[in-house]
SEKERO-833862 format. One line per field, with one value per residue: residue in three letters; x, y, z of N, C-alpha, C in turn; chain. Coordinates in steps of 0.02 Angstrom, whole numbers. Each point is the difference from the previous one (the first is absolute). Layout:
% SEKERO-833862
resn	Ala, ...
npx	X, ...
npy	Y, ...
npz	Z, ...
capx	X, ...
capy	Y, ...
capz	Z, ...
cpx	X, ...
cpy	Y, ...
cpz	Z, ...
chain	A, ...
***
This chain:
% SEKERO-833862
resn	Met, Cys, Cys, Leu, Phe, Thr, Thr, Leu, Leu, Phe, Leu, Gly, Pro, Arg, Ala, Gly, Ile, Leu, Val, Trp, Trp, Leu, Ile, Gln, Pro, Val, Arg, Trp, Gln, Ala, Ala, Phe, Glu, Thr, Phe, Ile, Trp, Pro, Phe, Leu, Gly, Phe, Leu, Phe, Leu, Pro, Trp, Thr, Thr, Leu, Met, Tyr, Val, Ala, Val, Ala, Gly, Ala, Asn, Gly, Val, Ile, Gly, Phe, Asp, Trp, Val, Trp, Leu, Gly, Leu, Ala, Val, Leu, Met, Asp, Val, Gly, Met, Tyr, Leu, Gly, Gly, Gly, Tyr, Gly, Asn, Arg, Asn, Arg, Leu, Pro, Tyr, Gly, Ser, Gln, Ala
npx	-3107, 69, -36, -51, 28, 38, -69, -35, 32, -27, -56, 43, 27, 9, 2, 80, 21, -8, 43, 37, -13, -11, 45, 12, -47, -6, 41, -28, -69, 28, 39, -39, -9, 21, -17, 12, 11, -58, -54, 22, -9, -70, -17, 12, -29, -8, 103, -8, -20, -3, 73, -13, -13, 71, 15, -13, 20, -61, 51, -13, 62, 26, 53, 19, -58, 37, 22, -59, -39, 70, 12, -81, 26, 43, -28, -59, 65, -25, -83, 6, 70, -26, -66, 11, 48, -33, -39, 43, 1, -68, 43, 16, -22, -35, 31, 9, -13
npy	1596, 35, 19, -28, -12, 55, -19, -14, 41, 22, -3, 41, -70, -36, 33, 18, -65, -19, 52, 5, -82, 8, 28, -44, -26, 58, 47, -24, 25, 57, 10, -50, -62, -23, -47, -34, 52, 24, -82, -48, 51, 5, -78, 2, 42, 29, 9, -37, -6, 48, -16, -36, 2, 6, -30, -38, 24, 72, 45, -53, -40, 73, -10, 48, -19, -10, 76, 49, -18, 28, 89, -4, -43, 49, 49, -34, -25, 57, 16, -29, 26, 34, -8, -35, 90, 11, -47, 19, 32, 1, -30, -60, -41, 42, -6, -37, 10
npz	529, 21, 62, -34, -67, 35, 17, -83, -19, 66, -40, -57, -51, 35, 53, -30, -3, 47, 21, -49, -18, 65, 11, -48, 3, -14, 28, 65, -22, 14, 41, 44, -46, 30, 46, -42, -48, 24, -9, -100, -22, 20, -19, -47, -25, 77, 7, -56, 28, 33, -27, 18, 31, 19, -64, 20, -67, -43, -9, 51, 1, 34, -42, 30, -14, -52, -2, 4, -60, -22, 17, -22, -32, -20, 9, -43, -47, -21, -8, -51, -67, 0, 14, -77, -36, 31, -14, -11, 64, -2, -79, 45, -86, 9, 55, 12, -54
capx	22, 44, 3, -13, 52, 41, -42, -5, 85, 14, -22, 10, -32, -53, -62, -12, -54, -74, -32, 14, -76, -57, -9, -2, -3, -4, 84, 50, -38, 29, 53, -13, -45, -9, 2, 51, 71, -14, 12, 73, 49, -7, 35, 101, 26, -38, -6, 8, -94, 0, 20, -40, -60, 16, 30, -71, -34, -4, 56, 28, 61, 38, 40, 47, -62, 36, 53, -10, 1, 47, 12, -42, 20, 55, -8, -9, 19, 59, -49, 16, 47, -2, -24, 47, 64, 7, -22, 56, 30, -61, -5, 75, 66, 27, 36, 71, 25
capy	-72, -9, -35, -37, -27, -24, -73, -58, -10, -21, -90, -75, 27, -55, 52, 76, -20, 1, 40, 11, -37, 35, 81, 12, -54, 36, -28, -69, -68, 37, -33, -58, -24, -60, 34, -39, 21, 50, -20, -6, 58, 12, -55, -32, 65, 66, 66, -25, -24, 75, 31, -41, 38, 60, 28, -41, 59, -13, -44, -31, 22, -4, 25, 7, -43, -73, 22, 12, -61, -27, 8, -34, -59, -3, 15, -68, -54, 21, 0, -91, -21, 41, -50, -68, 5, 55, -93, -52, -45, -37, -69, -39, 23, 81, 33, -47, 33
capz	-60, 21, 45, -35, -17, 64, 31, -11, -1, 47, 23, -70, -76, 1, 10, -49, -67, 24, 12, -38, -28, 41, -21, -97, -51, -77, -18, 18, -48, -84, -5, -1, -22, 47, 72, 13, -13, 63, 51, 36, 29, 55, 36, -27, -54, 8, -39, -54, -13, 23, -41, -102, 32, -4, -54, -65, -16, -50, -48, 31, 47, -54, 17, 72, 55, 18, 58, 68, 25, 10, 63, 33, 1, 27, 56, 38, 16, 60, 62, 30, 44, 65, 52, 6, 10, 74, 53, -60, 67, 35, -1, 9, -20, -14, 52, -45, -87
cpx	65, 15, -39, 56, 56, -19, 32, 81, 40, -58, 13, -42, -83, -60, -21, -51, -64, -35, -16, -60, -42, -16, 12, -2, -26, 76, 19, -44, 31, 76, -15, -65, -23, 6, 74, 69, 21, 28, 68, 54, -3, 54, 62, 45, -28, 6, 7, -82, -8, 39, -44, -75, -4, 29, -42, -62, -57, 30, 46, 64, 39, 69, 34, -44, 35, 65, -46, -16, 33, 20, -54, 28, 45, -18, -53, 54, 67, -14, 4, 63, 29, -16, 41, 68, -31, -26, 51, 45, -40, -8, 56, 42, 7, 39, 69, 13, 53
cpy	-12, -38, -56, -36, -29, -12, -50, -25, -52, -62, -42, 25, -36, 57, 40, -32, -20, 79, 36, -11, 18, 88, 3, -66, -32, -20, -68, -43, 26, -44, -81, -26, -55, 15, -60, 32, 62, -43, -24, 38, 28, -43, 18, 70, 57, 57, -7, 31, 73, 27, -3, 51, 80, 26, -38, 75, -77, -56, -45, 20, 9, 62, 11, -37, -73, -4, -29, -110, -73, -5, -36, -58, -16, 12, -65, -49, 39, -33, -85, -23, 68, -59, -41, -15, 36, -63, -30, -30, -41, -55, -23, 13, 56, 25, -44, 53, 58
cpz	4, 60, 7, -22, 39, 55, -19, -19, 69, 13, -43, -39, 13, 32, -59, -69, 38, 13, -78, -31, 17, -52, -77, 3, -63, -43, -10, -69, -72, 0, -2, -37, 48, 74, 23, 14, 55, 72, 41, -2, 76, 60, -13, -10, 18, -32, -64, -22, 41, -61, -80, 12, -14, -44, -79, 2, -48, -69, 34, 36, -104, 19, 60, 60, 18, 33, 84, 14, 20, 73, 61, -1, 59, 98, 31, -1, 89, 69, 12, 38, 55, 46, 36, 56, 70, 47, -20, 69, 28, 3, 4, -36, -25, 27, -37, -33, 22
chain	A, A, A, A, A, A, A, A, A, A, A, A, A, A, A, A, A, A, A, A, A, A, A, A, A, A, A, A, A, A, A, A, A, A, A, A, A, A, A, A, A, A, A, A, A, A, A, A, A, A, A, A, A, A, A, A, A, A, A, A, A, A, A, A, A, A, A, A, A, A, A, A, A, A, A, A, A, A, A, A, A, A, A, A, A, A, A, A, A, A, A, A, A, A, A, A, A
***
């Protein structure tokens, strides 16, 4: 199981969502009531979606779980900002700054 987790980390969060959903669909049904939220999470906030499924238990998200969700949101924001910052010199106006 450890090797599977490491492989999914290198493939990215969307691959992790897909494999985890195939292995444990009941956990995903318990975390989300409809299909739309995990689908939107898959598209826009994959790290947050993975973390929400990991921390959302029978009682929902409580206590220190909010810290883990906050870190996942920061990872998603960093993923988007890091891609923009890394490619800033590809546009003609980016090299003048």
